[in-house]
N, C-alpha and C positions, 0 to 999 in steps of 0.2 A: 178286848185284847188280852192275851195271855200274860200273866205276871212272870217276870224272870227275876230271880234273886241274885244279887251280886254278893258272892260269898267272900266278903272282905270287911275288915274293921277299919281299913285305911281310908279316911275321908277324902284324901287326895285322889286315890284310885277310883273311888265311887263317883266322885265329881267328874273325873276325866272320862270314864266309861259312859256316863249319862250324856256328856257333851258331844262325844264322838258318835255314839250309836243312837241316833234319834229315831223316833217311830216305834220304840219298844216301851213296854210298861215295866220299868225297872224299879225294884224295891231293894232296900239295903237290910242287912242284919239288924241294924238299929231300928228300922221301921217296924220290924216284927218282934222287937225286944228279945232278940236271940243273941246269945253270946257263945259262939263256937270258935274254938281255937284248934285247928287241925295241925298236927305235928308235920312239918315239912322234912321228911326223912328219906325221900327218894333220891335217885341219882341224877335226875334231869329236871329242868323247869317243867317240861310237859308232864312228867310222871307226878310231880308235886301238885300241879294244877288239876290233873285228873282226880287225884286223891281228895283234894279239897272240895271239888265240885260234887263228887259222888258221896262223900261223907256228909256234906251239908244237905244234899238232896234227901238222903236217908233219914235225917233228923227232921227236916222241914216239909218234905214231900212237895217242894216247889222246884220247878226247873231252875237250874243254877248256872251261873257263869262264875268261874274262878280263874285267877291267873297266878302265875309265878313268874317273876322277872328278876333280873339282877344285873349287876355290873360285872363285866368280864374284861380283864386286863390282859392284853396279848402276851406281854413279856413274862407273865406269871402263869402261862398256860390256861388262861380263863379265870384265874382266881380274882375275886372271891366267889364268883359264880353262884351256885346254889346256896352258898353260905353267906351271901351278901348281907342278909338281915342280921345274922348272928355271929359273924366271924370273930367278934370281940366278946361274945357272950350275950345273954339276954338283957343284962343291965346297962350296957353301953349306950350312950346317947349318940344321936346321929353325928353331932359335931366331933365326938371322940372317934367314931369310925372314919369320918372324912379326914381328920387329922392323921390317923394311923396310916391311911393310904398315902397321903401327901408325904409323910415322913419316910415311908418305905420307898418312895419314888423320887426323893429329893435330888439324887445325883443322876437321874435319867433325863435324857434330852431327846428331842425330835420324835422319830418313829418309836423309840423305846417307850413313849408315853401313850401309844395307841390303845384304845379300849372301845368297848361297845356295850350298849344296853341290849339285852335280849329279853323277849317276852313270849310266853306261851299262854294263850287264853283258851279255856275249855268250856264248852256248853255241855251240860249233862242232864239227861232226862230219861228215866226208866230204862237204864241199861245202854243207852246210846250216847256216844261221845262225838262231838265235833271239835276240831282243834284248829286254832289260828295261830300263826307265828309271825313275829316281826323283830327287826333289829335296827338300831341306830348307831352308826359309827362316829367316833370322835376321838378325843384323847383326854388324859387327865391334866387339868390345869395345874399351874404352879401354886395357886392359892385359891381359896373360895371366893366367888364373886356372884352377886345377884341375890335378890330377896324373893323372887317368884318361883315357887316350886317346893319340892320336898325331897328327902333322901339325898342322893348323890348329885342332884342337879347343880349345886353351886361349884362342884369340882369337875364337872363333865363339860369339856369345851368342844364346840362344833367347829367345822371347817371355816366358818365366818369369823372365828376368833371370840365369839361370845360364849359364855357358859349357858347351859340349859336354863339356869335360874335367872338369867338376864333377859329371857324371852317373855313376851306376853303369852297368856294362855292360848290365844288364837294361833300364834306362831308355833307354839309347842304342839298343839293338837294337829297341825298340818303335817308334822314330820316325825312324831313320836313312835317309838317301837311299839307302844301299846296301840296306837292308831293303826299301824300296819297290821298288827295281829288281829285287831277288831275288824278291820276291813276284810281281811282274809276269812275270818269267822263269819262275817255277815253274808258273804257270798254263799256260804254253805247253809246258813240259816234260812235264806230266802229260797234255796233249792230243796230244803228238807221237807 
């Protein structure tokens, strides 16, 4: 079975990809003692994912899957979007980023709090790209809740009233934006 490198240093993402896409021989950057940090300087999630996959492939010569995803808040025209990871700079903690969003939205109610997670996942090998996309709609909660998850999960509230961090991994993996993107990508992988 062909090895596929997950071009991410995020343990949560690596775990999620391995749990959702079964039947593939995934390895991580850590598995091959490779520390690559590709600058995400493109205009869309898809362009960033393509850049990460291609640059990682060029260094490792292993077929790669890379993703870029983020939180997009409707009332702010999709902000923080592609800047989700670094909108407060490289040194900010996740708690600081979550708090900044909650403070920015403290006077907003109802539909003004609508948001979504977007994800583009790209498989790259030898000049060929396959792209999967997915999204998960919800809203920004009034306060962080839940301990299961990473990133913005504690402030992202679903239609059922729970935050993403209040769901078990199995529940998350059934509905996640990354799952939708991976399923979309998997259809292409099996036909490639």
